N, C-alpha and C positions, 0 to 999 in steps of 0.2 A: 576256582577259589570262591568261597561263600561270602567273602567280604566285598565283592564287586558284582554288579548286575551283568547279565550277558550282553555281549556285543557292545562293549564300551571301550574307548581308547583312553589309556591312562599311562602316565610316565612315572618313573621311579622317584622323582622329586616331589610328587604330590602326596599329601597326607592321607593315609588310609587307616582310619581307626580300627584297631585290632591287630596291627603289625607293629613289631618292635622297631625302634629307630635304628637305622644302620649307620655305622661309623663312616662308611664310604659316601653316604648321602643318597644312595639308591636302595630303597627298602625292598624293591622287587628283584634285586640281584640274587640274594639268598634270603627269601622271606621267612621270618620266624613269627609265629602267632603269639600274642599275649595270652597269659593264663586267664581262663574264664573261671569265675567263682560263682557258686550257687547262692541265690537269694530267694527269699520267700515273700510273696506279696499276698497280704490278707486284709481282712476287715474293710473290704472295698464297697463303697456306696456311691451312687450318683444322684445328685439333686438337680431336677429340671424345674425351670421357672415358667409361670408363677407358682405352679404346683404340678405334681405328677399327673393328677387327674385332669387339670385344665390343659396341660401341655398335650396329652394324648387325645383329649377331646377335640382340641383345635386341629391337631394333626389329622385325625380321622375325617373331620369335616372337610378339610381341603382335599384330601385324597378322594373321598367320595364324590365331591363336586367335580373333580377332574375326571373321574371315571364316568360319571353321568353325562359329561359333555362329549366324551369320546367313544362311549359304547352304547349299544342298544339296551333297553330295559329287558326284564325277564319276560317269559312267555305270557304271564298274566299282567303285563304292563306295570309290574312293581319294580321299584328301583333296586339295584343290586348293591348290597351293603358290604363294604370292606371292613375286615376285623383284624385286630392284632393277634398274630399267632404265636410269636416268640420275640423275646428281647435278648439280643446277643451283644457281647463285647469282645472285640479283637484286641489282643495284647501281644506286642512283639518288640524286639530290640532292634533299633535302627542305628547305623553308623554314619549316616549322612549320604551314603551311596545306595544302600539297600537294606532290607531286613536280613539279619544274620541267619535267622531260621524262619520258617513259615509261622506267622502269628498264631497264637493259641486262640481258640474260640470257646467262650464259656457262655452259659445261659444265666441271665439275671432274673431276679424275681422281685416283685413289689414287696417292700417291707415298711414297717412303721418307723417313724423317726426315733422312737424310744429304744430301738435295738441298734442304733448306729454304733459302729465300732465293736459290736458283740457277735456279728455273724461269724460262724465257724462251721467246722465239719462234724463236731461231736453231737450226739443225740441230745445232750443237756442244753447246748446252745440252740439247737433247732427247736426245742421245747420252749425256750425263752422267746424265740421269734414268733412261734404260733400263738403263745399266750398274749404277746403284745399286740399281735394282729387282731385277736378277738376283742381285746379291750379298746383298741383304737378304732375310730370310725372308718377311716380310709388310709391306705398306704401313702406315705409321704415321699418315698424315694425308692430307687432300685438298689438291690444288694446282691452280693455274691456270697453264697453259703460256704463255699470251700475256699481253698487257697491256691495260689499259682506259684510254680517254680520257674524262676528266670535265671539265666546265666549271663553275668555281666563282667566286664573288665574295667579297670580304673582308667578311663579316658574321658577327656572333657567333651568330646564330640559325640559320645555314645548317648543315645536317648531311648526311653521307653515310650512306645507309641500306643495310644488307645483309640479305638473306633467303636462308637455306639451304633449298632445296626438293628433295625426292626425287620421282622418277617411278617408280611401281611398276607392275609388269605382273602381272595376275591372270587366270587362266584363266576362261572363261565356258562355260556349258553349251550344248548344242545347241539347247535350247528358247529361248534368248535371242539366238541368232544370227539376223541379218536375212536372210541368204541362205547358200547352200552355199559361196559363194566368200568369205564373211566370215572375218576372222581369228578364231582360237580364243582370243585373249587380249585383254584390255582394259586400258588404262592409266588410272591415277588419280594425283593429286598430293597431297602432304602437306608442309606447312611444318614444319621441325624446329627451326630456331634463327633468331634475328634479332639485330641490333645496330645502333646508331647512333653516329656519331662526329662531333663538331663541331670542325673543324680550326682555326677562328678564335675559339673561345670563350676560350681562354687565349693568353698570348704564344706566338707561333709558334716552337716549339723542336723541331718534328718534322722539319725539313728534314735530309736526309742521315742520318736515324735510322729504325730499325725501329719500326713502330707496332703495338701489341698491344691488342686490344679484346676484352672479355668478351662472349660471346654469351648471349642470354636465351632461355628456353623457358617453356612453361606458359601458364596463363590470365592474361595481362597485356596491357594495351593496347599496340598496336604500330602503326607508320605504315602498314603494309600492310593492316591491318584483317582479319586472317585468324586462324583457330584454329591454335595452335602445339602441337606434340608435347611432352610432358613425361615425365620418367622418375621412378620412385618412389625410386630410390636417390639419396641426397644425398652428393655427393663434395666434398671440400675443394678439389680441383683443378677449375677451371672450364673450360668449353669456350671456346676463344679463336679469333680470326681475326688473322692477322699479315700485314702488307703494308708496302710502301714507297710514298710519294707524293712526286712531284717536279714542278716546273714544266716544262711542255713548252717554253716559251720559253727557259728557261735551258739545257735539254738541246740545243735546236737551235743556240743560240749557241756552246756548247762542243763541239759534235759535230765530230769530225775530218772527216767527210764534207762537212759544210757548209764547213769551212775549205778543203778540197781543191777543192770546187766553186767557191768564190770565187777561188782561185788560177787554176783553169782558165779562168774567165770573164775574168780579167785578162789571161791569156796570149792568149786568142782575140781580145780587144779590141785588144791591141797588134798582133797580126798583121793585123787588118782596118784598122788606122789607116793612111791614105795617107801620113802624114808620117813614118812610121817609117823611119830610115836603113838603107841596105843594109849588108852586112857589109864591113868595111874602111874605112868612112867615119868621119870624126871627128864626134862628137856635140857640137853646140853648143846649150846650153840657151837657149831664147828668153827674152827679158827680160819680155815681156808676151804670153802666148799669146792668140790671138784667140778670142772667144766662149767663154772658160773659165767653167764654171758656178761660181756662188758658193755 
């Protein structure tokens, strides 16, 4: 069962989000899954304090200092510099026991604050992002250009989990290279921030509204079970993640493409109908059409 982790003892009277309540009180006697509905998460941005540039600069300084204390310098006695290779975000649905599916991993890109809430997958929106980046001096936040599809069920304990992870590239010495053709740099991962949001814990008032969640750092228990980076400086302004969540079913129903597709199907159906009158003939509506579906 994907609702529980492996090798865990559980009784039928415990609450397992994702299962329907049983009238006998034992949800595991004849387990029935709750219906999962599709949702779309888009316009996602992450703000790091005091700014994206200063946050990453301080982060690299600390990692480089740690690497210089634990590793030998290069062959020419020059320090080996660590660089940021990729910025990732893990997004998954958690029911309090485990993640229902393997969290999705997406790549974030630095964007200007002027494009907040406008990042999307279309070429026009990408053009807006590039134009704003050229007009702005430096990126102010991290953004996701595309959207994410999540499957949720209406349960108070269900949560959407976020994990901000950086991929760093560090040079390695020749003595640690496996062969002459091996790369001279090695990659390692580090979790920087995380956060959880329960969309159905309170009355659903987040529809058509921007959702802002405070991200956590430091030595605290987290759903991912990893060590998280922390900063010594304490700022009144918190690191936040901002996004929009909407029902995919509502979007498909109100989509102009779906309406146009329905109209085209109706037109093609009328053209294929053998009883459609030719041009110039008088149309007489039948009193009782044969084999009409009820």
